[in-house]
C-alpha positions as CSV (number, residue, x, y, z in Angstrom):
1,X,0.3,0.2,0.0
2,X,1.7,3.5,-1.3
3,X,2.1,5.8,1.1
4,X,0.2,9.5,1.1
5,X,2.3,12.4,0.3
6,X,2.8,14.4,3.2
7,X,-0.3,17.3,2.6
8,X,-1.8,18.9,5.7
9,X,-4.5,17.9,7.5
10,X,-7.4,19.7,5.8
11,X,-6.1,18.7,2.2
12,X,-6.1,15.3,3.3
13,X,-10.0,15.5,4.5
14,X,-10.9,17.4,0.9
15,X,-8.9,14.5,-1.1
16,X,-11.0,11.8,1.1
17,X,-14.2,13.6,0.9
18,X,-14.3,13.6,-2.8
19,X,-13.4,10.2,-3.5
20,X,-16.8,9.4,-1.0
21,X,-18.2,11.9,-3.5
22,X,-17.2,9.9,-6.4
23,X,-17.8,7.3,-4.8
24,X,-20.8,7.2,-3.6
25,X,-22.0,8.3,-7.2
26,X,-22.3,5.2,-8.8
27,X,-21.1,6.4,-12.1
28,X,-17.0,4.5,-12.2
29,X,-16.6,1.0,-13.4
30,X,-15.5,-1.4,-10.6
31,X,-11.5,-1.0,-11.0
32,X,-11.4,2.6,-10.9
33,X,-13.9,1.9,-7.7
34,X,-11.7,-0.8,-6.6
35,X,-8.4,2.1,-6.6
36,X,-10.4,4.7,-5.1
37,X,-11.3,2.8,-2.1
38,X,-8.4,2.0,-2.0
39,X,-6.5,5.0,-1.5
40,X,-9.5,7.1,0.4
41,X,-8.3,3.9,2.9
42,X,-4.7,5.0,2.6
43,X,-5.9,8.9,3.6
44,X,-8.8,7.5,6.4
45,X,-5.6,6.1,8.0
46,X,-3.2,9.1,7.2
47,X,-5.8,12.1,8.8
48,X,-6.2,9.2,11.9
49,X,-1.9,9.1,12.4
50,X,-2.0,13.5,11.8
51,X,-5.2,13.2,14.9
52,X,-3.3,11.2,17.3
53,X,-0.4,12.9,16.6
54,X,-1.9,16.2,17.3
55,X,-3.8,14.5,20.3
56,X,-0.5,13.6,21.6
57,X,1.3,17.4,21.4
58,X,-2.6,19.1,22.5
59,X,-1.9,16.5,25.8
60,X,1.2,17.8,26.9
61,X,1.6,21.6,28.4
62,X,4.5,23.7,29.6
63,X,5.2,24.0,33.1
64,X,6.8,27.1,34.9
65,X,10.4,25.1,34.4
66,X,9.7,24.4,30.7
67,X,9.6,20.9,30.6
68,X,7.1,19.0,29.3
69,X,4.8,16.8,31.5
70,X,1.3,15.2,30.6
71,X,-1.4,17.0,31.2
72,X,-4.3,15.2,33.4
73,X,-8.0,16.3,33.7
74,X,-9.1,16.6,37.5
75,X,-12.6,14.6,38.4
76,X,-14.0,16.2,40.8
77,X,-17.3,14.9,40.5
C-alpha cells in the first residue's frame, strides 16, 4: 500500500471527501472504484495518524521550568 504524500490534515480530508462523493455517485467502473476505495483507506489512516499526533501534542503542557509533562484533567465529581 503506497503512502500518502505529506499534506495538511485539511488537504487530506478534502481529498477524502471528494473520493467519497465520487464513490457514492456510482458512476465509476469496478476497477476504478477499487482503486479509489484503496486511496480513501490510505487517506483515512493518514488523517487518523495526524489526529493522533495532534492529540498527543495537545496533551502536553509546558511547566514553569519549561519541561513538557502530561496534562491530566482532574475529576472533582
